[in-house]
C-alpha positions as CSV (number, residue, x, y, z in Angstrom):
1,M,19.0,-17.0,-18.6
2,R,18.3,-16.7,-14.7
3,H,15.0,-15.5,-13.7
4,P,15.2,-12.0,-12.8
5,T,14.8,-11.2,-9.3
6,D,11.2,-10.0,-7.5
7,G,12.6,-6.5,-7.1
8,T,12.9,-6.7,-10.9
9,L,9.9,-7.4,-11.5
10,R,8.4,-4.8,-9.2
11,R,10.5,-2.4,-10.8
12,L,9.2,-3.3,-14.1
13,V,5.9,-2.1,-13.0
14,D,6.9,1.2,-11.5
15,E,9.9,2.2,-13.9
16,P,9.9,-0.2,-16.5
17,A,13.0,2.4,-18.0
18,G,15.4,1.5,-15.0
19,V,15.0,-2.5,-15.8
20,A,17.8,-3.6,-18.4
21,D,16.6,-5.1,-21.8
22,A,17.6,-8.4,-21.0
23,D,15.5,-8.5,-18.5
24,R,12.7,-6.7,-20.2
25,A,13.1,-9.7,-22.9
26,H,13.5,-12.4,-20.5
27,V,10.5,-11.7,-18.9
28,A,8.2,-11.3,-21.9
29,G,9.0,-14.9,-23.2
30,C,8.8,-16.3,-19.5
31,P,6.1,-17.5,-18.5
32,V,7.1,-18.2,-14.7
33,C,8.0,-14.2,-15.1
34,L,5.1,-13.3,-16.8
35,S,2.9,-15.0,-13.7
36,G,5.4,-13.2,-11.1
37,L,4.4,-9.9,-12.8
38,A,1.2,-10.2,-12.9
39,A,1.4,-10.8,-9.2
40,A,3.8,-7.5,-9.2
41,R,1.1,-5.8,-10.5
42,K,-1.7,-6.7,-8.8
43,D,-0.2,-6.2,-5.4
44,A,1.1,-2.4,-6.6
45,E,-2.7,-1.8,-7.9
46,A,-3.7,-2.7,-4.2
47,A,-1.1,-0.5,-2.5
48,G,-2.2,2.2,-4.6
49,A,-5.7,2.0,-3.6
50,A,-4.7,1.9,-0.1
51,L,-2.0,5.0,-0.5
52,A,-4.5,7.3,-3.2
53,V,-7.3,7.8,-0.5
54,E,-7.7,11.6,1.4
55,V,-5.4,11.7,4.8
56,T,-8.2,10.9,7.6
57,T,-7.4,12.2,11.5
58,D,-8.3,8.5,12.1
59,V,-5.0,7.9,13.3
60,D,-5.8,4.1,13.5
61,A,-7.1,3.6,10.2
62,G,-4.6,5.4,8.5
63,W,-1.9,3.5,10.3
64,Q,-3.4,0.5,8.9
65,R,-3.9,1.8,5.5
66,L,0.0,2.2,5.6
67,S,0.7,-0.7,6.8
68,R,-1.3,-3.0,4.0
69,A,0.4,-0.9,1.6
70,A,4.3,-1.7,2.3
71,E,2.8,-5.4,3.3
72,G,1.1,-6.1,0.2
73,E,-2.3,-7.1,-0.2
74,G,-0.9,-10.7,-0.3
75,R,-0.1,-10.7,3.7
76,R,-4.5,-10.1,4.1
77,G,-4.1,-12.8,6.6
78,L,-1.7,-10.5,9.2
79,A,-4.2,-7.7,9.1
80,A,-7.2,-10.0,9.6
81,R,-6.2,-11.6,12.0
82,T,-4.8,-7.8,13.8
83,R,-7.3,-6.7,16.7
84,R,-9.1,-3.2,15.8
85,G,-6.9,-3.0,12.9
86,R,-3.7,-1.4,15.2
87,T,-0.9,-3.9,14.6
88,A,0.4,-1.7,12.4
89,L,1.2,0.3,15.3
90,R,4.1,-2.6,16.1
91,S,4.6,-3.0,11.8
92,P,8.0,-2.6,10.1
93,V,6.7,-0.3,8.1
94,V,6.9,2.6,11.2
95,A,10.2,3.2,9.7
96,A,9.7,1.7,6.2
97,V,7.2,3.4,4.7
98,G,6.0,5.3,7.6
99,V,8.2,8.2,7.4
100,L,4.9,10.0,5.3
101,T,2.9,10.7,8.6
102,L,3.9,8.0,10.9
103,L,7.0,9.2,12.7
104,L,6.4,10.9,15.7
105,G,8.1,13.1,17.7
106,A,7.6,15.2,20.4
107,T,6.1,18.4,21.5
108,A,8.8,21.1,22.9
109,A,7.4,21.1,26.9
110,A,4.8,19.4,28.8
111,A,2.8,20.9,31.7
112,A,4.9,21.0,34.7
113,N,3.0,18.3,36.5
114,W,3.9,15.6,34.2
115,L,7.3,13.8,34.6
116,P,9.2,13.1,31.6
117,I,9.9,9.0,31.2
118,F,11.5,8.5,27.7
119,H,12.7,10.1,24.6
120,A,13.9,8.9,21.4
121,E,17.9,8.5,21.7
122,Q,18.0,5.4,19.5
123,I,15.9,2.8,18.0
124,T,16.5,-1.1,18.0
125,P,14.9,-4.0,16.2
126,V,12.7,-6.0,18.2
127,T,12.4,-8.9,15.7
128,A,9.6,-11.9,16.0
129,R,7.1,-14.1,13.9
130,E,4.4,-13.0,13.0
131,A,2.3,-15.5,15.1
132,E,3.9,-13.7,18.2
133,L,3.6,-10.1,17.5
134,V,-0.1,-10.5,16.7
135,K,-0.8,-12.0,20.5
136,L,0.6,-8.1,21.9
137,P,-1.9,-6.6,23.5
138,E,-3.5,-3.5,22.4
139,L,-2.6,-0.1,24.8
140,D,-7.1,0.2,25.6
141,D,-6.6,-3.4,26.9
142,F,-4.5,-1.9,30.0
143,G,-6.4,1.5,30.2
144,D,-8.1,4.1,28.6
145,V,-7.1,6.2,25.1
146,K,-7.5,9.5,25.3
147,V,-6.7,11.7,21.4
148,V,-5.9,15.3,22.7
149,K,-4.5,16.4,19.6
150,D,-5.7,14.3,15.9
151,L,-2.7,13.2,13.0
152,D,-3.3,15.9,10.4
153,V,-1.6,15.7,7.3
154,R,-1.4,18.4,4.3
155,Q,0.9,18.8,1.4
156,V,2.6,21.8,0.8
157,A,4.6,23.6,-1.9
158,D,8.0,22.8,-1.2
159,A,10.9,22.5,1.2
160,A,10.9,26.1,2.4
161,A,7.4,25.6,3.6
162,A,7.6,22.4,5.0
163,K,10.6,24.1,7.0
164,E,7.9,27.0,7.7
165,A,5.3,25.1,9.1
166,T,8.0,22.4,10.9
167,G,10.7,24.1,12.0
168,L,12.4,20.7,10.3
169,S,15.1,21.1,7.4
170,V,14.5,18.8,4.4
171,P,18.1,17.7,2.8
172,R,18.5,17.5,-0.7
173,V,19.5,14.3,-2.4
174,G,23.1,14.7,-3.4
175,E,22.2,11.8,-5.9
176,L,18.9,9.8,-6.9
177,P,18.9,5.7,-7.7
178,R,18.3,4.3,-10.7
179,G,14.8,4.6,-11.4
180,V,13.5,7.1,-9.0
181,T,13.4,10.7,-11.0
182,G,11.8,14.2,-11.0
183,E,10.8,16.3,-8.1
184,P,9.4,15.4,-5.0
185,T,6.2,16.7,-3.3
186,Y,5.8,17.9,0.0
187,Q,3.7,16.1,3.1
188,V,4.0,17.8,6.8
189,F,2.2,17.4,9.9
190,D,2.1,19.2,13.4
191,P,2.3,18.1,17.0
192,V,0.1,15.4,18.1
193,S,-1.3,14.1,21.4
194,A,-2.8,11.2,23.7
195,T,-2.9,10.5,26.9
196,F,-3.4,6.7,28.6
197,T,-4.8,6.2,31.8
198,F,-4.0,3.2,33.3
199,S,-6.6,1.0,35.1
200,A,-5.9,-2.7,36.7
201,Q,-9.3,-3.6,36.1
202,K,-9.5,-3.4,32.9
203,A,-6.2,-5.0,32.9
204,A,-7.3,-7.6,35.0
205,R,-10.3,-8.2,33.1
206,F,-8.3,-8.6,29.4
207,A,-5.7,-11.0,31.4
208,A,-8.1,-13.2,32.7
209,A,-10.2,-13.5,29.0
210,A,-6.6,-14.9,28.1
211,G,-6.7,-17.4,30.6
212,H,-4.0,-15.1,32.7
213,T,-3.9,-13.7,36.2
214,L,-2.1,-10.4,36.5
215,P,0.1,-9.5,39.5
216,P,-1.0,-6.4,42.0
217,P,0.0,-3.4,40.0
218,P,2.8,-1.3,41.9
219,P,1.5,1.6,44.1
220,G,0.3,4.5,42.4
221,L,0.2,2.8,39.0
222,D,-3.5,2.5,39.1
223,G,-5.2,5.2,37.7
224,S,-1.9,6.5,36.6
225,Q,-1.8,9.1,33.5
226,F,1.0,8.8,30.5
227,R,0.9,11.5,28.1
228,L,2.2,10.9,24.4
229,N,3.4,13.4,22.4
230,G,4.5,13.6,18.3
231,G,5.2,15.5,15.6
232,P,5.7,18.0,13.9
233,G,7.1,15.9,10.9
234,V,7.8,16.2,7.4
235,A,8.2,14.2,4.2
236,A,9.6,14.5,0.9
237,V,7.9,12.2,-1.3
238,W,8.9,10.7,-5.2
239,A,5.8,9.0,-6.7
240,E,5.3,10.6,-10.0
241,N,1.6,8.6,-10.6
242,R,2.9,5.3,-9.4
243,P,0.9,3.2,-7.7
244,V,3.1,3.3,-4.6
245,P,5.8,6.0,-4.1
246,A,9.5,4.9,-5.5
247,M,11.1,6.8,-2.8
248,M,10.3,8.8,0.8
249,L,12.9,10.6,3.2
250,G,11.0,11.9,6.4
251,R,12.0,13.9,8.9
252,A,10.2,14.5,12.7
253,V,11.3,15.2,16.0
254,A,11.6,11.8,18.0
255,P,8.9,10.7,20.8
256,T,8.4,11.7,24.3
257,A,6.2,10.5,26.9
258,F,5.3,12.0,30.1
259,S,3.6,10.6,33.1
260,S,1.5,12.0,36.1
261,G,3.8,10.3,38.2
262,V,4.9,7.4,38.0
263,P,8.6,6.8,37.1
264,F,9.0,5.1,34.0
265,E,11.1,1.8,35.3
266,T,7.8,1.2,38.1
267,A,5.4,1.0,34.6
268,R,8.4,-0.9,32.2
269,D,8.8,-3.5,34.8
270,Y,5.5,-4.4,35.6
271,L,4.3,-4.7,31.8
272,L,7.4,-6.8,31.0
273,S,6.7,-9.2,34.0
274,L,3.0,-9.8,32.9
275,P,2.2,-13.1,30.6
276,V,-0.1,-11.9,28.5
277,L,3.3,-10.4,27.0
278,P,5.3,-13.4,24.4
279,E,8.1,-14.1,26.6
280,N,10.8,-13.7,23.5
281,I,9.6,-9.9,22.9
282,A,9.2,-9.4,27.0
283,A,13.1,-10.1,26.9
284,Q,14.0,-8.6,24.3
285,L,12.4,-5.0,25.7
286,R,13.9,-5.7,29.1
287,A,17.5,-5.7,28.0
288,F,16.9,-2.2,26.0
289,S,18.1,0.9,28.0
290,A,17.0,1.0,31.1
291,D,16.5,5.0,31.2
292,G,14.1,5.2,28.6
293,T,15.6,6.1,25.2
294,T,15.7,3.1,23.2
295,L,12.5,3.0,20.9
296,P,11.4,-0.4,20.0
297,L,10.8,-1.1,15.8
298,F,9.2,-4.3,15.7
299,T,9.6,-6.6,12.6
300,A,8.2,-10.0,11.8
301,I,11.0,-12.0,10.7
302,E,8.7,-13.6,7.8
303,N,8.3,-10.3,6.2
304,M,11.7,-8.0,7.4
305,A,15.3,-8.4,7.7
306,S,17.1,-5.6,10.5
307,S,20.6,-4.8,10.6
308,P,22.5,-2.4,11.9
309,A,25.2,-0.1,9.9
310,D,25.8,3.6,10.4
311,V,24.9,7.1,8.5
312,N,28.1,9.1,8.6
313,G,29.0,8.2,12.1
314,V,25.3,8.0,13.7
315,P,23.7,4.2,14.4
316,A,21.4,3.3,12.4
317,T,19.1,0.4,11.7
318,V,17.9,-0.9,7.9
319,L,15.2,-2.9,6.6
320,T,14.7,-4.9,3.8
321,S,11.3,-7.0,2.8
322,R,12.3,-10.6,2.2
323,D,11.1,-10.4,-1.7
324,G,14.0,-7.6,-2.1
325,T,11.0,-4.9,-3.2
326,L,11.1,-2.6,0.0
327,G,14.2,-0.9,1.7
328,A,14.4,1.7,4.5
329,V,17.3,3.0,6.7
330,V,16.2,4.4,10.0
331,W,17.9,6.9,12.4
332,V,18.0,9.3,15.6
333,D,20.3,12.3,15.4
334,S,19.8,15.4,18.1
335,G,16.7,14.6,19.1
336,V,15.4,14.2,15.4
337,I,14.5,10.9,13.6
338,T,15.2,10.4,10.1
339,A,14.4,8.1,7.8
340,V,14.4,6.8,4.1
341,A,12.3,4.2,2.1
342,G,11.3,3.1,-1.1
343,S,11.3,0.3,-3.7
344,L,15.3,0.1,-3.1
345,S,17.6,-2.2,-1.9
346,A,19.5,-1.7,1.4
347,D,23.0,0.0,-1.0
348,E,21.0,1.9,-2.2
349,V,18.3,3.5,0.3
350,L,21.9,4.2,2.5
351,S,23.5,5.3,-0.3
352,V,21.1,8.2,0.2
353,A,21.1,8.8,3.5
354,R,25.2,9.0,3.7
355,G,24.6,11.6,0.6
356,L,22.3,13.7,2.0
357,R,23.0,17.4,1.9
358,W,22.5,20.0,4.3
359,D,21.7,23.4,3.3
360,R,23.5,25.8,5.9
């Protein structure tokens, strides 16, 4: 008999009743599979420790914890190499597991002196090797980041309370996948906001430290401010006291950004011309929509595979982990990002997404 897959071993940890008797019997008598099962349990314990902590208003720490939980303790090397813990912002977890707290949306309006320069209408993967992704600079390497309103995630009683808190409806799941049972818990977060002020001097210092010389910034960019808005958002989580959630369904208003005066094209073209960016990644970003409507989804090809799909006629992106333990689908429709993720296959998350039922 062929050895069960890594996904089956993980399901033995999370939902033993969802594994076929023949597979359970094989694992019980197979030293190779027992070793794999022990590794799966260790990963689950590590992920559970990351997810079981209290929610914090420290955005960096929250992203980092969820990144480790989704990608597993086996990938500690990547987390250890990330600078100041913010590589999680570029992780595939943004769509795959980050629906719990990390799908950022836009507030209803900005101050009159802010120019809208970005609003997400579609999501496109940016694929690269880990070695390239960890070379991506941090935002504060180019200026100053100030959090105006922190992330504050809290649990609410039910879907009705979630809608009242966020204004977002939570669709009902038509049929739960095998191994996902019970009722979900609901998490919500309020709008968040941050500003970024570009500093030519700080950017030049960063580039010089890496052995590069930056071209002069275009007129008006030095000292320009950009406002990034997010929220509200909601997630339904099926966990049932497991180390990691079996499935999550998240929704959030799609992200937007505003500028104090510099057009989107000016900032985009300059930043993508900088030698500090890996050329492979810069080339993919240059191919994006020129009008600021495409949200990049950074994906390490060693860990995750991405593919296009559709959810009831709306373009979507499917993500699956290389070890078969994680699947997700994410899409944008009518200004709202929706994602389904969990310890599921690509077919399972797509089936859930396409079967969502919306109350009238």
